[in-house]
N, C-alpha and C positions, 0 to 999 in steps of 0.2 A: 666237757661233753657238745660233740659236733652236732649240728645237726643239718637234715638235706629236704630239699621236695619231694615229694613220693609223686613222681613222673605218673605213674598210673593214675592218676585225678586229674590229672592235666586235662584231659579228654573230654572231662566236663567243665571247664573252668568258665570264667567272664570277666571282662575288661574293667579295670579299675584305674583311675587317673593317677599317676605318682604322683601327683599336687595332694593329693589324699592323707599321703603318709607323709611326705617332704613337709607340707607345711599345717594341716590340722588335727594332727595326732594329739598335741597337745593343746590344741583351741577347743576343739570340740568334745563335748560329752558322751557319755557311754550310749545315751540314747539318740542323740545325733549319729554317731559310728553306725550303728545297729541299722538305724533308717537307712543311711546312705547305701551299708552293701545289700538291705533288699530292693532298694530302690533300684541299682544295678544288675542284681540278679534278678530283676522282672522287666528289666528292658524290651525284652522281646514282646510279653503281655500287654505291657504298659503300666505305668507306674502310678497307683491306686493307694491312696491314703489309708482306706479302710481294709484294704487287704493286708496291708503292712500293718496297720495296727492292732488288725485281727491276730497275726502271724506271733508278732513280739507282745502281746497281752499289753499295750499301752493303749490309752483313749485316745482316738482321733484328734483331737485338738493337740495332744502331746506332739501325735505323728506329722500334723500340718506345719507346726513349729519347727519343726527338725527340718522338714523338709525347704522352709522357706530359709532357714539359715545356709542349707547347701546353694538354695536360687540365689542368696545374696551371697554367697561364695563364689559363684559362678561355675560351680559342677554340675546343678541343674538349672534348666529354663522351666520359667512358671506359663501355665495356659490361662492362668487367671486375667489376663488382659483380654483374651479373645474369647472367654465365658459369653458376652453378648452374641457371639454369630452360633454359640451350644443352642441345642432346645434346651428351652425352659424347664428346670425342675417342676414337678406335680407335687404339691405337698398333701401328703396321706395323714391321716386323722393316727395313726397307729405308728409312727414314725418315733423314735426313741428322740428326745430331747436332750440337749447338756442336763447333767446333774448340776445338783448346787456346787459341788467341788469344782465342775467343771467352768461354771460361770463366774466362779470367784477367781480361778486361775488364769481364765480368760481375761476378764476386768486388769487384772493385776499387769498383767504380760501386753494389753492392747492400750493405747490409748483413746483411738476411736470408739471401742467399746464404754470405755469409760467416759468418753464426751456423752454419748448415745444414754449411757444409766440415767446421767444425771440430768438430762434434757426430754426423755422419756415422762422421771419422775414429774419434773416441774408439770406438764401436760398431764398427766395423771393424777395431780396434784395429791400425792401420798407416794411413799417408799413401794417401791415394786414388790408384788410376790414374786415368789419364784420361777412360777411358770411362766409371767410375764418377762422375766430377764433371762429366761433361758430362750424364749421364742426367740428375744432379738439376736442373742447370741446362735442361732441356727441360723436365721436370714442372713445373719453376716456371714459366717465362717464357711456352713453347709450350703447354701442356696447362691453366697455371692452377691447377695444384695448390698448396693453402695450404702455406706454410711448417711450421705444425702439424701436418698432413696428412701431411706429408712425411717429419717426424722420427718422427710415429706409426709410419710404414710401417717406417723403416730398424729402430728399436727393435723392432718384432714380428719382422723377421727376424731379428736378435740374438736374441730372447727364445725360439726357433725354431729355433735353433743351425744358421741358414742364413742368415748375415750375408753374400750372394752377389746380386751383380748379377742372375742369371736369376731367383731368387727374388722379387727386388723387379720385375724385370721383371712377370712374371707377374701378381703380388697387385696391382700400379699398373694394369693394363690391367683385371682386373676392376672394381677399386675405380672407376674413368675410366668404366667402361659401365654400373656399377652406379649411379654418382650421386653418391657419397661427396664432397663438399664440405666436410667437417668433421672434428674429431677423434673426436665423438657418432657419427657417422654409421659413421666407420670402425671402433669398436670394436664397433657394430650387426653389421656386417658379419664381425669378426671371431667375434664371438661365436656369428654364425649357422653359421661354417664351422666352427666347434668343436663344436655340437651335431650338425651333419652327420658330421663326421668320427665324433665319439663316437659315433652311431648306426647307421654302417657297421660298427664294430669290433665292436660289440653282435652284428649281423646275420652279419654273416662267423665269428662264434664259433659262434652259434646252429646256422647252415647247415652251418658245418663249411667254410664255403669258404677256399681256398689265400689265403695273404695277398698281395696285391696292390692294386694302386690302382684303385677302382672307376669303373665309366663314370657318365655326368651323370645318368643313369637310373638306374642302383641306388644312386646318393648319395639322388636325389630321393625315390625309395620307401622307403628307410632310414628317412630326414628324416619322411617323411611317416605311416609306420606308427608311429615311436618316440615320436616329438615331437608329431605334430598330434593322431593317432589314441589314443597314449598305450595301446599295444597292449603286452602283458606277453610275457616272454620265452619264458614258460611257452606260450601261445599260438601264439608264433612258430613256435616246436617242433612243435605238432599243424599246422599248416600245412604244416609241410614234409615230418612223416610222412605226412600226407594226401596231399600231391605225390607222392613216393616209392613211397607204395603203389599209387598210383591209375595214375603213369606209368612208375613203375619207370625215373625220373630225375629229376634236378634242373631244377628248370623258374622261373624267377624269375618269368615271366609268369603262370605255372599258380598259384603261390603268392601273386602280387596278385591274382588273381582271387578266391581263396578268402578273402583276408583283408578285401578290400573288399567281399563279401558278408557275411561275419561283422559286419564293422563296420554295414553297414547295418542287421542287424537285433539289433545292440547285443550281441552274443554276446562276453563280458571273457575267459571262462575254460575251458579244456579239458573240464570239465563241462557247462558251457553247450555245447559243439560235440556231447556225448553226447546231451543232452538234445533237442538238434536232428536228430539223426541218429536217432532215435527216433522223431521226430515225422515224420520224412521215409519212413520205413521202413513208417510207418502209413497217412499218406497215400499211399502208392504203395501198400499194401495197397486201401485203398476207393476206386483209380481216381482218386484227387485229383489235380489237376496241381501242388498245392504242391509248391515244392522250396526248399532253403532255400539252397544254392548250387548254381545250374545247373551241375554239372561236365561232364555230358553235351551240355548247348549249349556250354558254354565250347572241348570237346575239337573239336565239329563246325567253330566259328569259328576252333580253330588250323588245324585240317586244309584248311578253306578259303583261309585263308593260304598 
């Protein structure tokens, strides 16, 4: 029996490298060949592992393994190397994690994951639970987090005495959204968090605030006051006293306005504050519009809000 191509169907054809048939038909698996066909069929829309896995009814890790095969073969190129230039992925609570079978399969296939599992167990001090090992695979496969960064994250959790999935999820989300793509950038964000925590504890102590977790605004202000503006604890206390004496209550916004004014004027010590107060009183007597930190204007703005 002789066969021929139905030329009527060629109007909706797509290109496929001859090498795929000449070299790889015997070497590639059925799944790899199917993934290759889907990949070239979807060139116009962009090759998407999840879309291909849904179309073929196979798992995403299987699809990515097949795509990696064709990258190694030279028929496809990988964008993993340029992932650091892409917008970091935000982890959501309802995302589907790899199944137990996926974890086992990926652990058998990838030495990096086997190493991560072993090291993670060492830090946890026990065998990993299913949700823990699934999350490691998720960070590695779906988020593109480097093995060294994942290991650093787990070691950081252990050093904080919080080697648990909740802590790891919270910080991995922050790191991904901050664009952390190396151990160096991870160390930088950890150092920044440490500075912010220390700044907040200092502010908390000076202002007599009850021990609690700060809001993002409070953390940001504390970091700016102590680490960026290099404000001393004595000047913090002076701002607090000025606020309470003027408003008869504690107000972070009011203190922030005072400190900002002092910072702009170069006031560094409580003695500088006294000198500035004297100047303002003198200026007021002379009907001068000068004001060191216009508390009255600020009070009006608060009332208007």
